[in-house]
GURO-447108 format. One record per residue (C-alpha): x, z, y; residue in one letter. Coordinates in nm, 3 decimals, padded with zeros to 5 digits. Layout:
// GURO-447108
        px        pz        py   aa
         X         Z         Y    a
...
This chain:
// GURO-447108
        px        pz        py   aa
   -00.514   -01.722   -12.339    m
   -00.749   -01.570   -12.093    d
   -00.560   -01.481   -11.778    v
   -00.638   -01.149   -11.564    d
   -00.779   -01.255   -11.260    p
   -00.577   -01.144   -10.923    k
   -00.694   -00.772   -10.829    p
   -00.952   -00.791   -10.517    e
   -00.755   -00.727   -10.235    a
   -00.945   -00.446   -10.000    v
   -00.655   -00.406   -09.749    v
   -00.425   -00.651   -09.661    e
   -00.134   -00.591   -09.403    l
    00.077   -00.905   -09.297    s
    00.395   -00.866   -09.069    n
    00.244   -00.548   -08.869    v
    00.447   -00.431   -08.581    w
    00.383   -00.144   -08.344    k
    00.615   -00.082   -08.063    v
    00.514    00.180   -07.796    f
    00.636    00.122   -07.442    g
    00.568   -00.144   -07.164    e
    00.826   -00.444   -07.306    r
    00.690   -00.381   -07.695    a
    00.622   -00.803   -07.693    s
    01.011   -00.851   -07.592    e
    01.121   -00.564   -07.790    t
    00.949   -00.755   -08.137    v
    01.089   -01.103   -08.048    e
    01.443   -00.956   -08.015    a
    01.384   -00.753   -08.359    a
    01.303   -01.069   -08.480    k
    01.576   -01.334   -08.407    t
    01.880   -01.052   -08.329    t
    01.764   -00.793   -08.607    g
    01.731   -00.546   -08.317    l
    01.754   -00.193   -08.460    t
    01.534    00.098   -08.347    k
    01.796    00.303   -08.175    a
    01.898   -00.033   -08.003    e
    01.546   -00.082   -07.867    a
    01.531    00.268   -07.696    l
    01.831    00.172   -07.528    e
    01.784   -00.211   -07.413    e
    01.386   -00.212   -07.344    f
    01.263    00.155   -07.326    a
    01.113    00.124   -07.669    t
    01.012    00.276   -07.994    v
    00.970    00.119   -08.274    i
    00.697    00.289   -08.485    g
    00.643    00.020   -08.759    v
    00.897   -00.280   -08.823    r
    00.728   -00.591   -09.012    d
    00.507   -00.430   -09.278    a
    00.333   -00.628   -09.531    s
    00.121   -00.488   -09.819    f
   -00.197   -00.504   -10.013    s
   -00.427   -00.270   -10.200    v
   -00.650   -00.350   -10.458    a
   -00.981   -00.223   -10.511    r
   -00.968    00.125   -10.679    g
   -00.640    00.152   -10.626    e
   -00.475    00.498   -10.479    i
   -00.153    00.320   -10.255    f
    00.045    00.618   -10.150    c
    00.266    00.582   -09.797    i
    00.547    00.801   -09.825    m
    00.779    00.897   -09.608    g
    00.967    01.183   -09.381    l
    00.852    01.253   -09.028    s
    00.889    00.975   -08.754    g
    00.918    00.730   -09.073    s
    00.604    00.561   -08.967    g
    00.326    00.641   -09.211    k
    00.062    00.781   -09.060    s
    00.110    00.488   -08.753    t
    00.120    00.219   -08.990    l
   -00.232    00.371   -09.192    v
   -00.397    00.399   -08.837    r
   -00.397    00.025   -08.811    h
   -00.626    00.008   -09.094    v
   -00.928    00.144   -08.865    n
   -00.748    00.073   -08.548    r
   -00.726    00.363   -08.457    l
   -00.370    00.220   -08.318    i
   -00.349   -00.133   -08.188    e
   -00.135   -00.321   -08.367    p
    00.187   -00.484   -08.131    t
    00.177   -00.780   -08.386    a
    00.055   -00.886   -08.700    g
   -00.269   -00.884   -08.886    t
   -00.475   -00.625   -09.078    i
   -00.761   -00.750   -09.307    k
   -01.030   -00.481   -09.432    v
   -01.291   -00.648   -09.689    l
   -01.188   -00.991   -09.610    g
   -01.252   -00.938   -09.239    e
   -00.964   -00.960   -08.962    d
   -00.976   -00.579   -08.815    v
   -00.792   -00.691   -08.497    s
   -01.042   -00.947   -08.403    a
   -01.335   -00.738   -08.439    m
   -01.573   -00.642   -08.134    g
   -01.631   -00.301   -08.052    k
   -01.982   -00.293   -08.227    k
   -01.879   -00.425   -08.563    d
   -01.566   -00.207   -08.559    l
   -01.777    00.089   -08.545    r
   -01.979   -00.054   -08.819    e
   -01.646   -00.086   -09.032    m
   -01.558    00.260   -08.939    r
   -01.855    00.451   -09.018    s
   -01.979    00.264   -09.321    r
   -01.699    00.131   -09.501    h
   -01.396    00.376   -09.416    i
   -01.385    00.744   -09.474    g
   -01.074    00.930   -09.276    m
   -00.916    01.243   -09.421    v
   -00.643    01.402   -09.191    f
   -00.428    01.750   -09.276    q
   -00.636    01.954   -09.028    h
   -01.037    01.877   -09.130    m
   -01.174    02.014   -08.743    a
   -01.486    02.120   -08.919    l
   -01.742    02.191   -08.724    m
   -01.772    02.593   -08.623    p
   -02.094    02.650   -08.561    h
   -02.248    02.413   -08.828    r
   -02.284    02.459   -09.156    s
   -02.090    02.322   -09.464    v
   -02.403    02.118   -09.539    r
   -02.406    02.029   -09.173    e
   -02.054    01.932   -09.152    n
   -02.075    01.693   -09.470    v
   -02.398    01.564   -09.296    a
   -02.300    01.468   -08.955    y
   -02.163    01.083   -09.007    p
   -02.516    01.062   -09.161    l
   -02.646    01.209   -08.867    e
   -02.459    00.981   -08.635    i
   -02.621    00.686   -08.778    r
   -02.975    00.789   -08.773    g
   -03.025    00.929   -09.149    v
   -03.359    01.093   -09.163    p
   -03.292    01.480   -09.218    k
   -03.417    01.508   -09.590    s
   -03.200    01.213   -09.713    q
   -02.875    01.345   -09.558    r
   -02.966    01.663   -09.662    w
   -02.977    01.560   -10.007    a
   -02.682    01.299   -09.967    i
   -02.444    01.606   -09.888    s
   -02.607    01.839   -10.145    d
   -02.447    01.575   -10.383    h
   -02.127    01.511   -10.248    t
   -02.094    01.891   -10.239    l
   -02.145    01.903   -10.600    g
   -01.886    01.598   -10.658    l
   -01.609    01.831   -10.516    v
   -01.694    02.206   -10.653    d
   -01.908    02.320   -10.388    l
   -02.247    02.395   -10.525    q
   -02.344    02.743   -10.375    g
   -02.153    02.720   -10.081    y
   -02.396    02.504   -09.812    e
   -02.518    02.754   -09.608    d
   -02.188    02.910   -09.577    r
   -01.969    02.819   -09.172    l
   -01.654    02.679   -09.292    p
   -01.463    03.030   -09.149    r
   -01.624    03.153   -09.477    e
   -01.404    02.908   -09.714    l
   -01.040    02.944   -09.810    s
   -00.832    02.644   -09.674    g
   -00.840    02.507   -10.001    g
   -01.239    02.508   -09.983    m
   -01.216    02.359   -09.616    q
   -01.025    02.037   -09.749    q
   -01.313    01.974   -09.999    r
   -01.521    02.003   -09.750    v
   -01.354    01.741   -09.569    g
   -01.275    01.506   -09.868    i
   -01.706    01.512   -09.901    a
   -01.775    01.458   -09.506    r
   -01.567    01.153   -09.610    a
   -01.750    01.042   -09.917    l
   -02.075    01.113   -09.794    a
   -02.141    00.776   -09.624    s
   -01.982    00.616   -09.944    d
   -01.684    00.438   -09.842    p
   -01.510    00.180   -10.017    e
   -01.194    00.275   -09.844    i
   -01.064    00.606   -09.826    l
   -00.785    00.711   -09.584    l
   -00.589    01.040   -09.651    m
   -00.350    01.148   -09.415    d
   -00.173    01.439   -09.559    e
   -00.472    01.622   -09.655    p
   -00.280    01.879   -09.895    f
    00.041    02.001   -09.708    s
   -00.082    02.282   -09.597    a
   -00.203    02.405   -09.841    l
   -00.004    02.683   -10.135    d
    00.157    02.482   -10.406    p
   -00.094    02.588   -10.689    l
   -00.399    02.506   -10.453    i
   -00.219    02.149   -10.352    r
   -00.205    02.109   -10.750    l
   -00.532    02.161   -10.822    q
   -00.649    01.949   -10.536    l
   -00.468    01.667   -10.620    q
   -00.569    01.600   -10.967    d
   -00.932    01.669   -10.886    q
   -00.858    01.394   -10.599    f
   -00.712    01.153   -10.839    s
   -01.020    01.195   -11.113    a
   -01.252    01.195   -10.809    l
   -01.120    00.881   -10.651    v
   -01.100    00.706   -11.042    s
   -01.470    00.808   -11.107    e
   -01.617    00.711   -10.763    l
   -01.350    00.344   -10.775    k
   -01.264    00.436   -10.386    k
   -00.950    00.224   -10.275    t
   -00.725    00.485   -10.105    t
   -00.414    00.476   -09.868    l
   -00.265    00.822   -09.922    f
   -00.006    00.942   -09.655    i
    00.221    01.224   -09.776    t
    00.570    01.354   -09.735    h
    00.619    01.428   -10.068    d
    00.738    01.195   -10.341    l
    00.629    01.491   -10.629    d
    00.275    01.431   -10.451    e
    00.288    01.029   -10.440    a
    00.393    01.017   -10.822    i
    00.198    01.265   -10.900    r
   -00.111    01.062   -10.771    i
   -00.035    00.682   -10.698    g
   -00.051    00.415   -10.896    h
    00.206    00.272   -10.634    r
    00.383    00.362   -10.368    i
    00.539    00.284   -10.064    a
    00.836    00.424   -09.878    i
    00.916    00.443   -09.531    m
    01.199    00.494   -09.291    k
    01.262    00.417   -08.926    d
    00.928    00.212   -08.941    g
    01.047    00.028   -09.241    v
    00.870    00.010   -09.563    i
    01.184    00.046   -09.778    v
    01.065   -00.017   -10.115    q
    00.699   -00.063   -10.311    i
    00.658   -00.006   -10.644    g
    00.484    00.179   -10.929    t
    00.631    00.546   -10.959    p
    00.838    00.419   -11.265    e
    00.957    00.147   -11.097    e
    01.059    00.384   -10.761    i
    01.182    00.591   -11.003    v
    01.395    00.404   -11.258    t
    01.493    00.134   -10.996    n
    01.547    00.295   -10.651    p
    01.586    00.007   -10.401    a
    01.892    00.175   -10.184    d
    02.043    00.492   -10.171    d
    01.791    00.612   -09.935    y
    01.520    00.601   -10.201    v
    01.786    00.730   -10.465    r
    01.824    01.080   -10.258    e
    01.474    01.077   -10.260    f
    01.438    01.013   -10.674    v
    01.745    01.225   -10.787    q
    01.537    01.523   -10.862    g
    01.229    01.363   -10.983    i
    01.189    01.470   -11.403    s
    01.167    01.114   -11.581    r
    00.992    01.271   -11.904    l
    00.633    01.192   -11.814    k
    00.717    00.905   -11.596    l
    00.932    00.661   -11.764    v
    00.801    00.491   -12.052    k
    00.919    00.330   -12.378    a
    00.885   -00.042   -12.254    h
    01.200    00.018   -11.998    s
    01.443    00.195   -12.206    i
    01.401    00.015   -12.538    m
    01.641   -00.217   -12.706    q
    01.540   -00.608   -12.844    p
    01.464   -00.625   -13.190    l
    01.685   -00.917   -13.233    n
    01.986   -00.893   -13.463    g
    01.817   -00.582   -13.620    y
    01.794   -00.514   -13.967    d
    01.439   -00.507   -13.970    r
    01.436   -00.330   -14.339    s
    01.563   -00.036   -14.195    a
    01.315    00.017   -13.991    l
    01.015   -00.012   -14.200    a
    00.986    00.398   -14.240    d
    01.030    00.480   -13.882    a
    00.784    00.553   -13.646    k
    00.572    00.340   -13.438    r
    00.516    00.447   -13.076    a
    00.339    00.217   -12.813    s
    00.495    00.046   -12.527    h
    00.356    00.274   -12.255    d
    00.448    00.622   -12.424    t
    00.640    00.849   -12.216    d
    01.025    00.992   -12.276    l
    00.854    01.343   -12.318    d
    00.652    01.212   -12.629    t
    00.950    01.009   -12.745    l
    01.131    01.326   -12.757    i
    00.921    01.472   -13.004    d
    00.903    01.187   -13.239    m
    01.286    01.217   -13.228    s
    01.386    01.543   -13.294    v
    01.330    01.568   -13.671    d
    01.508    01.194   -13.751    s
    01.775    01.031   -13.665    d
    01.603    00.715   -13.745    a
    01.497    00.484   -13.421    p
    01.175    00.450   -13.329    v
    00.974    00.123   -13.315    v
    00.778    00.055   -12.998    v
    00.469   -00.163   -13.027    t
    00.263   -00.385   -12.819    e
   -00.050   -00.411   -12.971    g
    00.000   -00.564   -13.306    d
    00.353   -00.681   -13.252    s
    00.678   -00.483   -13.255    e
    00.849   -00.554   -12.929    v
    01.184   -00.310   -12.960    g
    01.364   -00.028   -13.043    y
    01.474    00.294   -12.926    i
    01.768    00.484   -13.087    s
    01.867    00.837   -13.015    k
    02.168    00.747   -12.771    a
    01.912    00.497   -12.605    t
    01.657    00.753   -12.568    l
    01.950    01.034   -12.426    l
    02.028    00.772   -12.181    r
    01.663    00.711   -12.033    g
    01.694    01.093   -12.011    i
    01.971    01.079   -11.817    q
    01.894    00.812   -11.594    g
    02.118    00.464   -11.734    g
    02.433    00.637   -11.606    k
């Protein structure tokens, strides 16, 4: 049987620490040896632990959400990827290259060609047109005007802003300005996007629309994305995996389904308790094994794929008391009774 190769890691962080203060190195050593807490570091060394021993990798084409409350360290962490912040300890690799070891020239090259960044506040240049704002990174690189104009217009088309090329930023709504920012980040065709709460200042309906549009666009273009948010609903909506942070520590990393069904601790559990499970939890998470079940009684039962969500399973079960048989490929791998389905909706009480 063929085994799928391990996905290519585009971004890798290994044991990354960021401590602010003059005695940063001493703080790291003390934290490693004695378990020094954030509060104790402030009291003993007058330092602030921003990121504590963070390790993860992001595969090509993956949307990796880093989620946490204000002060959790999520924005500090993501700024290590393009070395806007220098780590106190640890290793950051981007496209196989050690970012920490790069000289200024190589670092500028990495930032301009391989990494695009979108912030909450876009800081569009008010005196330049939408087209000129999007083309600006290409202008810095010395790309000829005709070429950067063509790239700008094409990229604006990707974010549905055709016809607005000659407008000034002040003539656009907030959501449209954010789309200009996304287009500017995409103009240099980077492999990696760093998104720091890009939609958090927008109205809820506009946020939902941009989340859907962004997810579809990133999937189509196969961009590897680190997406920072304080909103778990947003992380679940767009992320392939989610890292939840607290006080500089990554508490849990998992798929949206794993985070909701198996929270690592009470902190994560509080976050997920209000999240709807209907579109998130899949049949494979709640099914029971077929061992010992009378197979003949399942001959006329409905079949559902192992990745069918709870909402669909409810529709399948409404008009029948028979269980639903769960399949994976050509194999029957489990079943879901009405009682099991109700427990799945309830959250495994």
